[in-house]
MARKE-209219 format. One line per field, with one value per residue (C-alpha): residue in three letters; x, y, z. Coordinates in nm, 2 decimals. Example, Ala and Ser with C-alpha at 12.3 -4.5 7.8 and 13.67 -1.06 7.14 Angstrom:
// residues 2
rest = (ALA_SER)
c1 = (1.23_1.37)
c2 = (-0.45_-0.11)
c3 = (0.78_0.71)
// end
This chain:
// residues 678
rest = (MET_SER_GLY_ALA_TRP_SER_LEU_ASP_VAL_ASP_ALA_ASP_ARG_ILE_ALA_TRP_LEU_THR_CYS_ASP_MET_PRO_GLY_SER_SER_THR_ASN_VAL_LEU_SER_ALA_VAL_VAL_ILE_GLN_ASP_LEU_ALA_ALA_ALA_LEU_THR_GLN_VAL_ALA_ALA_GLN_LYS_PRO_VAL_GLY_LEU_VAL_VAL_CYS_SER_ALA_LYS_ARG_SER_GLY_PHE_ILE_ALA_GLY_ALA_ASP_ILE_LYS_GLU_PHE_VAL_ASP_ILE_ARG_THR_PRO_GLU_GLU_GLY_TYR_ALA_LEU_VAL_ARG_ALA_GLY_GLN_THR_VAL_PHE_ASP_GLN_LEU_ASP_ALA_LEU_PRO_PHE_PRO_SER_VAL_ALA_ALA_ILE_GLN_GLY_PHE_ALA_LEU_GLY_GLY_GLY_LEU_GLU_LEU_ALA_LEU_ALA_CYS_THR_TYR_ARG_ILE_GLY_ALA_ASP_ASP_ALA_GLN_LEU_SER_LEU_GLY_LEU_PRO_GLU_VAL_MET_LEU_GLY_ILE_HIS_PRO_GLY_PHE_GLY_GLY_THR_VAL_ARG_SER_VAL_ARG_LEU_LEU_GLY_VAL_ARG_PRO_ALA_LEU_ASP_LEU_MET_LEU_LYS_GLY_LYS_PRO_TYR_ARG_GLY_ALA_ARG_ALA_LEU_GLU_VAL_GLY_LEU_ILE_ASP_ARG_LEU_VAL_ALA_PRO_ALA_ASP_LEU_LYS_THR_SER_ALA_LYS_ARG_LEU_LEU_LEU_GLU_SER_PRO_PRO_ARG_LYS_SER_PRO_PRO_PHE_VAL_GLU_LYS_LEU_LEU_ASN_LEU_LYS_ALA_MET_ARG_PRO_PHE_ILE_ALA_ARG_GLN_ALA_THR_ALA_ALA_LEU_ARG_GLY_LYS_LEU_ARG_LYS_GLU_HIS_TYR_PRO_ALA_PRO_TYR_ALA_MET_ILE_ASP_LEU_TRP_HIS_ARG_TYR_GLY_ALA_VAL_GLY_ALA_GLU_SER_PHE_GLU_ALA_GLU_ALA_HIS_SER_ILE_ALA_THR_LEU_MET_CYS_SER_ALA_THR_SER_ARG_ASN_LEU_VAL_ARG_VAL_PHE_LEU_LEU_GLN_ASN_ARG_LEU_LYS_GLY_LEU_GLY_GLY_LYS_PRO_THR_VAL_GLU_PHE_ARG_HIS_VAL_HIS_VAL_VAL_GLY_ALA_GLY_VAL_MET_GLY_GLY_ASP_ILE_ALA_ALA_TRP_SER_ALA_PHE_ARG_GLY_MET_THR_VAL_THR_LEU_GLN_ASP_ARG_THR_ALA_GLU_LEU_ILE_GLN_PRO_ALA_LEU_ASP_ARG_ALA_LYS_GLU_PHE_LEU_GLU_LYS_ARG_VAL_LYS_ASP_PRO_GLN_ALA_ALA_ALA_GLU_ALA_VAL_GLY_ARG_LEU_ARG_ALA_ASP_VAL_ALA_GLY_GLU_GLY_ALA_ALA_LEU_ALA_ASP_VAL_VAL_ILE_GLU_ALA_ILE_PHE_GLU_ASN_ILE_ASP_ALA_LYS_ARG_ALA_LEU_TYR_ALA_GLN_LEU_GLU_PRO_ARG_MET_ARG_PRO_ASP_ALA_VAL_LEU_ALA_THR_ASN_THR_SER_SER_ILE_LYS_ILE_GLU_VAL_LEU_ALA_GLU_GLN_LEU_LYS_ASP_PRO_SER_ARG_LEU_VAL_GLY_ILE_HIS_PHE_PHE_ASN_PRO_VAL_ALA_GLN_MET_GLN_LEU_VAL_GLU_ILE_VAL_HIS_GLY_ALA_ALA_THR_GLN_GLU_VAL_ALA_ARG_GLN_ARG_ALA_LEU_TRP_PHE_THR_ARG_LYS_LEU_ASP_LYS_LEU_PRO_LEU_PRO_CYS_ARG_SER_GLU_PRO_GLY_PHE_VAL_VAL_ASN_ARG_ILE_LEU_MET_PRO_TYR_LEU_ASN_GLU_ALA_LEU_PHE_ALA_LEU_SER_GLU_GLY_ILE_PRO_ALA_ALA_VAL_ILE_ASP_ARG_THR_GLY_ILE_ARG_PHE_GLY_MET_PRO_LEU_GLY_PRO_ILE_GLU_LEU_ALA_ASP_VAL_VAL_GLY_LEU_ASP_VAL_ALA_LEU_HIS_VAL_GLY_ARG_VAL_LEU_ALA_GLU_ALA_PHE_ASN_ARG_LYS_VAL_PRO_ASP_ILE_LEU_VAL_GLU_ARG_VAL_GLN_GLN_ASN_LYS_LEU_GLY_ARG_LYS_SER_GLY_GLU_GLY_PHE_TYR_VAL_TRP_LYS_ASP_GLY_LYS_VAL_LEU_PRO_PRO_ILE_ALA_PRO_VAL_GLN_ASP_PRO_PRO_ALA_ASP_LEU_GLU_ASP_ARG_LEU_ILE_LEU_PRO_MET_LEU_ASN_GLU_ALA_VAL_ALA_VAL_LEU_ARG_GLU_GLY_VAL_VAL_GLU_ASP_ALA_ASP_LEU_LEU_ASP_ALA_GLY_ALA_ILE_PHE_ALA_THR_GLY_PHE_ALA_PRO_PHE_ARG_GLY_GLY_PRO_LEU_GLN_TYR_ALA_ARG_SER_ARG_GLY_VAL_ALA_GLN_VAL_LEU_ALA_ARG_LEU_ALA_GLU_LEU_GLU_ARG_ARG_HIS_GLY_GLU_ARG_PHE_ARG_ALA_ASP_PRO_GLY_TRP_SER_SER_LEU_ALA_LEU_ASP_SER_SER_PRO_VAL)
c1 = (0.01_0.10_0.00_-0.09_-0.23_-0.05_-0.24_-0.12_-0.24_-0.12_-0.10_-0.43_-0.60_-0.63_-0.59_-0.39_-0.45_-0.18_-0.20_0.12_0.06_0.37_0.58_0.39_0.42_0.03_-0.24_-0.53_-0.81_-0.73_-0.90_-0.62_-0.58_-0.99_-0.93_-0.63_-0.84_-1.13_-0.91_-0.73_-1.10_-1.15_-0.83_-0.91_-1.21_-1.06_-0.85_-1.16_-0.95_-1.12_-1.13_-0.97_-0.75_-0.75_-0.41_-0.16_0.18_0.25_0.39_0.18_-0.21_-0.48_-0.57_-0.60_-0.96_-1.01_-0.77_-0.88_-0.70_-0.90_-1.22_-1.07_-1.06_-1.45_-1.65_-1.98_-2.22_-2.23_-1.86_-1.87_-2.10_-1.92_-1.63_-1.86_-2.03_-1.68_-1.58_-1.95_-1.90_-1.57_-1.65_-2.01_-1.76_-1.56_-1.86_-2.04_-1.75_-1.86_-1.60_-1.56_-1.29_-1.17_-1.02_-0.67_-0.65_-0.34_-0.33_-0.58_-0.86_-1.05_-1.31_-1.31_-1.07_-1.33_-1.57_-1.35_-1.32_-1.72_-1.77_-1.60_-1.73_-1.49_-1.29_-1.02_-0.77_-0.42_-0.51_-0.26_-0.26_-0.24_-0.54_-0.82_-1.13_-1.36_-1.55_-1.48_-1.57_-1.84_-1.50_-1.49_-1.85_-1.95_-2.07_-1.96_-2.02_-1.84_-2.17_-2.06_-2.36_-2.58_-2.34_-2.26_-2.56_-2.68_-2.36_-2.42_-2.78_-2.93_-2.76_-2.42_-2.36_-2.54_-2.28_-1.97_-2.06_-2.20_-1.92_-1.64_-1.44_-1.27_-1.33_-1.02_-1.00_-1.21_-1.44_-1.47_-1.51_-1.82_-2.02_-1.95_-1.72_-1.44_-1.54_-1.18_-0.92_-0.59_-0.20_-0.05_0.18_-0.10_-0.30_-0.26_-0.29_-0.58_-0.68_-0.66_-0.86_-1.14_-1.16_-1.12_-1.40_-1.63_-1.88_-2.18_-2.16_-2.23_-2.60_-2.69_-2.88_-3.26_-3.34_-3.13_-3.35_-3.69_-3.54_-3.48_-3.83_-3.99_-4.24_-3.99_-3.76_-3.94_-3.92_-3.57_-3.52_-3.63_-3.45_-3.09_-3.22_-3.31_-3.00_-2.81_-2.99_-2.84_-2.50_-2.46_-2.67_-2.77_-2.71_-2.33_-2.29_-2.56_-2.40_-2.50_-2.84_-2.80_-2.71_-3.00_-3.23_-3.06_-3.11_-3.49_-3.55_-3.41_-3.35_-3.00_-3.23_-3.20_-2.97_-3.16_-2.99_-2.64_-2.79_-2.93_-2.57_-2.38_-2.63_-2.60_-2.25_-2.19_-2.43_-2.24_-1.87_-1.95_-2.09_-1.91_-1.89_-1.76_-1.47_-1.35_-1.35_-1.15_-0.96_-0.91_-0.76_-0.54_-0.41_-0.34_-0.13_0.08_0.14_0.24_0.51_0.65_0.99_1.06_1.20_1.38_1.78_1.77_1.62_1.44_1.50_1.47_1.31_1.32_1.07_1.11_0.79_0.53_0.22_-0.06_0.10_0.43_0.32_0.09_0.36_0.58_0.30_0.23_0.61_0.64_0.28_0.47_0.75_1.02_1.21_1.10_1.28_1.04_1.19_1.07_1.15_1.02_0.91_0.60_0.55_0.61_0.36_0.04_0.16_0.32_-0.04_-0.21_0.01_-0.03_-0.43_-0.39_-0.15_-0.33_-0.67_-0.52_-0.29_-0.52_-0.26_-0.16_0.22_0.24_0.07_0.33_0.61_0.49_0.41_0.80_0.95_0.86_1.03_1.07_1.40_1.42_1.81_1.76_2.01_1.78_1.91_2.27_2.11_1.79_1.77_1.50_1.48_1.12_1.07_0.70_0.72_0.52_0.51_0.77_1.11_1.31_1.22_1.30_1.61_1.75_1.61_1.81_2.13_2.13_2.01_2.28_2.58_2.43_2.30_2.43_2.53_2.29_2.03_1.70_1.60_1.27_1.01_0.64_0.56_0.23_0.29_0.63_0.85_1.16_1.45_1.33_1.36_1.66_1.87_2.12_2.16_2.56_2.40_2.10_2.01_1.99_1.60_1.28_0.96_0.75_0.41_0.15_-0.24_-0.44_-0.52_-0.23_-0.37_-0.64_-0.51_-0.30_-0.16_0.17_0.33_0.69_0.77_1.15_1.30_1.50_1.81_1.69_1.89_1.74_1.90_1.70_1.35_1.37_1.46_1.15_0.95_1.06_1.01_0.66_0.57_0.75_0.46_0.24_0.12_0.08_0.33_0.27_0.62_0.56_0.74_0.80_0.57_0.33_0.09_0.23_-0.03_-0.36_-0.37_-0.33_-0.61_-0.85_-0.81_-1.05_-1.32_-1.28_-1.26_-1.59_-1.78_-1.70_-1.75_-2.06_-2.13_-2.05_-2.31_-2.57_-2.61_-2.64_-2.36_-2.55_-2.65_-2.32_-2.21_-2.48_-2.45_-2.05_-2.17_-2.41_-2.18_-1.96_-1.76_-1.72_-1.72_-1.89_-1.62_-1.74_-1.71_-1.38_-1.24_-1.32_-1.21_-0.84_-0.88_-0.91_-0.62_-0.40_-0.63_-0.60_-0.18_-0.20_-0.48_-0.25_0.07_-0.17_-0.30_0.05_0.17_-0.13_-0.25_-0.61_-0.82_-0.86_-1.21_-1.26_-1.53_-1.20_-1.00_-1.24_-1.30_-0.99_-0.90_-1.21_-1.02_-1.31_-1.04_-1.33_-1.33_-1.03_-1.13_-1.53_-1.62_-1.58_-1.81_-2.00_-2.00_-1.83_-1.90_-1.74_-1.52_-1.89_-2.09_-2.37_-2.64_-2.78_-3.10_-3.18_-3.48_-3.38_-3.39_-3.25_-2.92_-2.87_-2.87_-2.51_-2.37_-2.24_-2.05_-1.91_-1.77_-1.63_-1.51_-1.27_-1.08_-1.12_-0.96_-0.65_-0.59_-0.57_-0.30_-0.14_-0.06_0.02_0.29_0.46_0.39_0.30_0.41_0.07_-0.29_-0.34_-0.11_-0.28_-0.62_-0.49_-0.38_-0.72_-0.89_-0.67_-0.58_-0.91_-1.17_-1.26_-1.55_-1.37_-1.70_-1.61_-1.25_-1.05_-1.13_-0.96_-1.12_-1.48_-1.37_-1.32_-1.61_-1.85_-1.67_-1.41_-1.59_-1.90_-1.68_-1.53_-1.85_-1.97_-1.64_-1.72_-2.08_-1.94_-1.67_-1.91_-2.18_-1.91_-1.56_-1.24_-1.17_-1.32_-1.13_-1.05_-0.68_-0.49_-0.41_-0.74_-0.64_-0.37_-0.64_-0.89_-0.63_-0.53_-0.79_-0.58_-0.66_-0.48)
c2 = (0.02_0.38_0.67_0.73_0.39_0.03_-0.28_-0.62_-0.92_-1.12_-1.51_-1.51_-1.33_-0.95_-0.67_-0.39_-0.08_0.21_0.55_0.73_1.09_1.11_1.43_1.53_1.47_1.48_1.30_1.47_1.35_1.53_1.48_1.21_1.05_0.99_0.89_0.62_0.48_0.40_0.19_0.04_-0.06_-0.26_-0.44_-0.50_-0.65_-0.89_-1.02_-1.17_-1.13_-1.22_-0.83_-0.49_-0.28_0.10_0.23_0.52_0.53_0.88_0.92_1.30_1.11_0.93_1.18_1.48_1.56_1.74_1.90_2.26_2.42_2.24_2.42_2.78_2.66_2.56_2.81_2.73_2.47_2.22_2.20_2.14_1.86_1.67_1.73_1.54_1.29_1.12_1.12_1.00_0.69_0.59_0.60_0.41_0.14_0.10_0.07_-0.18_-0.42_-0.81_-0.83_-0.60_-0.31_-0.16_0.22_0.19_0.55_0.69_1.08_1.27_1.17_1.46_1.60_1.35_1.15_1.07_1.01_0.75_0.56_0.60_0.40_0.14_-0.15_-0.06_0.21_0.17_0.42_0.44_0.57_0.86_1.21_1.29_1.08_1.35_1.26_1.54_1.64_2.06_2.14_2.43_2.63_2.60_2.75_2.42_2.10_1.72_1.62_1.25_1.10_1.22_1.41_1.06_0.78_1.00_0.99_0.62_0.53_0.79_0.88_1.27_1.47_1.32_1.37_1.71_1.78_1.62_1.83_2.14_2.27_2.11_2.03_1.70_1.44_1.26_0.90_0.86_1.12_0.91_0.54_0.67_0.84_0.53_0.72_0.43_0.09_-0.02_0.19_0.04_0.11_0.25_-0.05_-0.26_-0.09_-0.35_-0.62_-0.51_-0.39_-0.75_-0.93_-0.71_-0.80_-1.18_-1.15_-0.97_-0.86_-0.70_-0.32_-0.03_0.13_0.43_0.39_0.34_0.67_0.81_0.62_0.72_1.12_1.01_0.88_1.09_1.21_1.32_1.52_1.88_1.89_1.83_2.03_2.30_2.30_2.25_2.56_2.77_2.66_2.80_3.14_3.24_3.19_3.21_3.44_3.25_3.50_3.47_3.13_2.95_2.58_2.47_2.55_2.32_2.08_2.03_2.11_1.80_1.60_1.72_1.66_1.31_1.16_0.98_0.75_0.65_0.75_1.08_1.17_1.15_1.32_1.61_1.63_1.66_1.97_2.12_2.12_2.22_2.55_2.63_2.60_2.87_3.10_3.43_3.30_2.97_3.12_3.40_3.12_2.89_3.22_3.26_2.87_2.94_3.28_3.03_2.81_3.10_3.21_2.91_2.84_3.19_3.12_2.80_2.50_2.62_2.52_2.59_2.52_2.64_2.54_2.80_3.09_3.39_3.64_3.99_4.12_3.87_4.08_3.96_3.93_3.83_3.55_3.46_3.42_3.24_2.99_2.92_2.89_2.60_2.47_2.43_2.25_2.52_2.53_2.94_3.19_3.40_3.75_4.05_4.31_4.06_3.69_3.82_4.01_3.68_3.42_3.55_3.49_3.11_3.06_3.15_2.94_2.66_2.68_2.69_2.42_2.15_2.28_2.27_1.96_1.63_1.40_1.46_1.40_1.58_1.90_1.86_1.84_2.16_2.31_2.22_2.38_2.72_2.90_3.24_3.38_3.75_3.76_3.72_3.45_3.31_3.55_3.41_3.03_3.17_3.14_3.38_3.64_3.84_4.21_4.23_4.53_4.85_5.07_5.34_5.38_5.46_5.17_4.94_5.08_5.04_4.70_4.61_4.78_4.53_4.23_4.26_4.22_3.88_3.71_3.51_3.64_3.42_3.46_3.67_3.99_4.06_4.34_4.25_4.66_4.70_5.04_5.22_5.19_4.91_5.20_5.43_5.12_5.02_5.32_5.28_4.90_4.84_4.63_4.76_4.53_4.23_4.39_4.22_4.28_3.99_4.09_3.89_3.98_3.94_3.66_3.46_3.12_3.20_3.48_3.30_3.61_3.75_4.01_4.01_4.41_4.46_4.80_4.97_4.82_4.47_4.16_3.94_3.67_3.78_3.84_3.50_3.35_3.56_3.36_3.01_3.08_3.20_2.85_2.69_2.84_2.70_3.07_3.27_3.52_3.80_4.01_4.40_4.71_4.92_5.19_5.36_5.06_4.82_4.68_4.53_4.82_5.06_4.94_4.84_5.20_5.39_5.08_5.14_5.54_5.57_5.37_5.59_5.88_5.70_5.65_6.03_6.13_5.90_5.62_5.34_5.08_4.79_4.95_5.01_4.67_4.46_4.64_4.54_4.18_4.19_4.31_3.99_4.10_3.84_4.11_4.44_4.73_4.91_4.57_4.46_4.80_4.70_4.34_4.50_4.73_5.13_5.22_5.02_5.16_5.48_5.45_5.27_5.55_5.82_5.68_5.67_6.04_6.17_5.99_6.07_6.42_6.27_6.26_6.06_6.04_6.24_6.00_5.75_5.99_6.07_5.70_5.60_5.94_5.80_5.46_5.28_5.04_4.76_4.44_4.41_4.68_4.56_4.87_5.05_5.16_4.83_4.69_4.33_4.05_3.73_3.84_3.86_4.20_4.29_4.40_4.72_4.76_4.98_4.97_4.81_5.06_5.01_5.20_5.45_5.42_5.50_5.34_5.00_5.21_5.45_5.14_4.93_5.20_5.34_5.01_4.96_5.32_5.27_4.91_5.09_5.36_5.04_4.89_5.21_5.24_4.95_4.85_4.52_4.30_4.29_4.32_3.90_3.97_4.22_4.05_3.79_4.01_4.17_3.83_3.64_3.92_4.17_3.90_4.07_3.89_3.58_3.53_3.86_3.76_4.05_4.40_4.47_4.14_4.32_4.61_4.49_4.26_4.56_4.76_5.03_5.30_5.24_5.27_5.56_5.73_5.62_5.75_6.10_6.11_6.04_6.29_6.54_6.45_6.35_6.52_6.45_6.10_5.97_6.14_5.85_5.76_5.82_5.48_5.38_5.40_5.13_4.91_4.95_4.79_4.51_4.21_3.96_3.65_3.45)
c3 = (-0.02_-0.04_0.09_0.43_0.54_0.55_0.64_0.79_0.87_1.16_1.20_1.39_1.09_1.25_1.01_1.14_0.93_1.07_0.99_0.92_0.71_0.53_0.58_0.90_1.28_1.32_1.11_0.95_0.73_0.42_0.09_-0.02_0.31_0.31_-0.08_0.02_0.32_0.09_-0.11_0.21_0.31_0.05_0.05_0.43_0.33_0.01_0.30_0.52_0.88_1.18_1.31_1.19_1.45_1.33_1.49_1.46_1.41_1.50_1.86_1.91_1.86_1.66_1.42_1.46_1.22_0.86_0.70_0.80_0.51_0.26_0.39_0.29_-0.06_-0.04_-0.25_-0.21_-0.03_-0.36_-0.30_0.07_0.02_-0.20_0.04_0.35_0.15_0.00_0.40_0.50_0.23_0.36_0.70_0.61_0.43_0.76_0.95_0.70_0.72_0.78_1.08_1.41_1.40_1.69_1.71_1.91_2.06_2.22_2.22_2.05_1.87_1.74_1.53_1.20_1.42_1.62_1.42_1.19_1.55_1.58_1.31_1.43_1.65_1.91_2.08_2.33_2.50_2.68_2.99_3.02_3.05_2.67_2.57_2.46_2.27_2.13_1.86_1.85_1.53_1.67_1.71_1.38_1.31_1.19_1.33_1.27_0.93_0.89_1.10_1.39_1.48_1.39_1.54_1.86_1.96_1.85_2.09_2.40_2.37_2.32_2.62_2.65_2.25_2.24_2.55_2.37_2.05_2.17_2.41_2.16_2.47_2.42_2.70_2.89_2.96_3.32_3.14_2.79_2.97_3.21_2.92_2.67_2.42_2.47_2.53_2.75_2.92_2.91_2.99_2.72_2.69_2.63_2.38_2.10_2.30_2.44_2.10_1.96_2.28_2.24_1.88_1.95_2.28_2.02_2.28_2.21_2.09_2.32_2.32_2.50_2.85_2.81_2.95_2.63_2.41_2.52_2.52_2.12_2.07_1.81_2.07_2.34_2.07_2.07_2.47_2.46_2.16_2.32_2.63_2.49_2.19_2.57_2.75_2.43_2.43_2.76_2.59_2.21_1.99_1.67_1.40_1.56_1.61_1.40_1.44_1.80_1.67_1.37_1.52_1.79_1.47_1.28_1.60_1.63_1.27_1.24_1.57_1.43_1.28_0.88_0.59_0.57_0.89_0.76_0.42_0.62_0.80_0.51_0.36_0.72_0.75_0.40_0.44_0.75_0.57_0.35_0.60_0.69_1.09_1.00_0.75_1.02_1.28_1.04_0.98_1.35_1.39_1.10_1.31_1.59_1.41_1.29_1.64_1.72_1.48_1.50_1.61_1.48_1.65_1.98_1.97_2.36_2.71_2.95_3.28_3.51_3.54_3.78_3.83_4.03_4.20_4.37_4.27_4.10_3.78_3.88_4.12_3.82_3.58_3.80_3.93_3.53_3.47_3.75_3.59_3.30_3.41_3.45_3.85_3.98_4.19_4.34_4.42_4.60_4.89_5.19_5.24_5.35_5.04_4.84_5.08_4.92_4.55_4.72_4.85_4.53_4.36_4.50_4.51_4.13_4.09_4.31_4.12_3.77_3.78_3.87_3.98_4.35_4.34_4.00_4.17_4.43_4.23_4.07_4.37_4.47_4.17_4.31_4.54_4.76_4.67_4.88_4.80_4.41_4.41_4.13_3.88_3.84_3.74_3.55_3.14_3.18_3.43_3.42_3.57_3.71_3.94_3.91_3.64_3.72_3.51_3.79_3.99_3.66_3.61_3.94_3.95_3.63_3.74_4.02_3.80_3.46_3.65_3.81_3.50_3.26_2.95_2.78_3.02_2.86_3.05_3.01_3.15_3.16_3.13_2.99_2.82_2.90_2.60_2.57_2.46_2.78_3.03_2.85_2.86_3.14_3.11_3.04_2.72_2.63_2.32_2.55_2.74_2.54_2.65_2.77_2.81_2.98_3.02_3.35_3.42_3.31_3.31_3.11_2.86_2.58_2.40_2.50_2.33_2.23_2.25_2.09_2.10_1.83_1.96_2.10_1.97_1.74_1.97_2.24_2.05_1.93_2.27_2.39_2.10_2.21_2.58_2.53_2.33_2.62_2.81_2.57_2.52_2.15_2.09_1.90_1.83_1.80_1.79_2.14_2.08_2.35_2.41_2.23_2.05_2.23_2.49_2.22_2.03_2.34_2.57_2.26_2.33_2.69_2.70_2.46_2.67_2.95_2.77_2.70_3.08_3.15_2.92_3.10_2.91_3.20_3.25_3.18_2.84_2.75_2.85_2.65_2.35_2.35_2.43_2.15_1.94_2.04_2.29_2.58_2.84_2.83_2.82_3.17_3.35_3.15_3.32_3.64_3.58_3.47_3.74_3.70_3.84_3.54_3.30_3.39_3.42_3.02_2.95_3.03_2.87_2.53_2.62_2.63_2.35_2.11_2.21_2.36_2.67_2.96_3.04_3.37_3.56_3.51_3.70_3.96_4.06_4.10_4.33_4.56_4.57_4.34_4.17_4.04_4.11_4.33_4.57_4.57_4.36_4.06_3.80_3.95_4.29_4.34_4.61_4.57_4.27_4.06_3.96_4.15_3.88_3.91_3.98_3.69_3.41_3.10_2.81_2.48_2.38_2.16_1.77_1.74_2.04_1.90_1.63_1.93_2.06_1.82_1.54_1.74_1.78_1.40_1.35_1.59_1.44_1.13_1.25_1.43_1.13_0.92_1.15_1.18_1.53_1.41_1.10_0.91_0.93_1.02_1.31_1.46_1.38_1.60_1.88_1.91_1.90_2.17_2.42_2.41_2.29_1.99_1.85_1.68_1.47_1.30_1.22_1.39_1.33_1.01_0.88_0.99_0.87_0.52_0.55_0.65_0.37_0.43_0.24_0.48_0.80_0.68_0.61_0.98_1.12_0.95_1.11_1.44_1.42_1.35_1.65_1.89_1.79_1.63_1.80_1.53_1.27_1.03_1.08_0.74_0.68_0.59_0.22_0.22_0.42_0.13_-0.13_0.06_0.14_0.13_0.34_0.56)
// end
């Protein structure tokens, strides 16, 4: 055999069909791989074995799913339907074999990879931390298309199947076994032996519990569908994310019964593939992969991190570094200042790392270091003290002589230019910005900020270190606010100007959320911290001759700093907003554009000034750090899809009504000419 599949038949007449995609560390189901699978299954059937084991030769896992890059080339629902039906036909061929089959899964089986496993008679998993089974298609604005919406219901029942598909989150081994997604969970070393034993025993095929079978009856389906749809409405708007609603509708109409359920699945996913939501979410997926690939393969190892500053950011950077397997020393002026960060890290690590022994080892990797002795041993030294130029420079004067010549010296500053901070270093070229966002454990993006004199090797190592942390690096030039804060502040400021005009905070926040933002701008300001917002706002105001909202200054003067102080623009209790008692009212007609278009305008300015390399990286930064509505593809992609001429006309109208802060940046003329996709 040739291509991605190889076939062997052993002495016990067990066929072994192994997937090993050439030239790739991961198996994916491209159109060619699926065609080769059809030919392989024909050969398997001709051998008339006792049973078939489908497995992977890749150490990384089983099969990651469909080749997402092929989605970009689909122009019409008809093309999408042809692609999907071809896959369904091959999986039907596997399902219809006249002998039992088992998917022997190590590592991941995601999307189309799990759908292939669902077409087998049995599934067996290697029980380790890497085992991960899921149907995450909803993250791409689609639903399973190779029979997954049908076979998952037939195997698990409607509620577990919908849970798996609607959330898009993979199941680990114990959970997969509990719901019936896999038949057996075995030691990794026993995977192949156990798969063969399962075929030879040939137990009855799994089926849903009795209650789930009842819920799948035609009379019951409308009730469950209404329940599931109502739960969705509280989280997702159908016009923004249609795929989850389409999944429920498919099950409601067909109940995963008959050939028509597969046909309907194919037509549904083909339509979704060509929707703006899916196009943009696929774009986001590809942007994420691009960020992951920045810097290439590392040539150095990172074993020791020294963090100076045990506040919220420094402590959380230290905890995350320990979680990612590195030894971490955490420095501050006294042990008393460090202890709260260690306590917080211990709580985080014990919650995040499920195995008690592994959690204890992670906690043990992080220790207090008042004397700063770890700086001499560290591969990376991160300064995360308060935003004061003189204090940071004084710290660097202490750190620089003690550090190894090849160690990375990094600052977590959120807004101060690297050139300013590096002025008094003996070697200013070694300082680089590694700017994390709060909360560190949740925020994927990290800005890698280089000054005019920053060494390329320092920037390169910062990129590698960020990937070691499993974060997404965004390289950018040292300018006030860098990329993320630069484009975020106009959004927050405009919300505060609207609040000053008497528009209720809840109305402003609902408008932002309705557009697709994860948090409204007023609540976001409270979460960030009003003192932090004011500091960044003042840096940008000075750099670009802008006004800081008076209402923000007043709140900080009153020590109402947001969530961390218990009150900002909202009152907070136990980390949650106490909803204000106010009548529901409609927002002004121009409020959404007042909030969103300043972000777009600032993004254009950042691109024009060359702060970031290209429009795609800027959109990625906005999505992964500000939460800009992913289904819209990022601020610049949204501007293009809406139409540059229309955006400019709206900015001109807002400038006449609300002032020169809405004046269009000169860079719009270049954006109008550039409509290239990722």
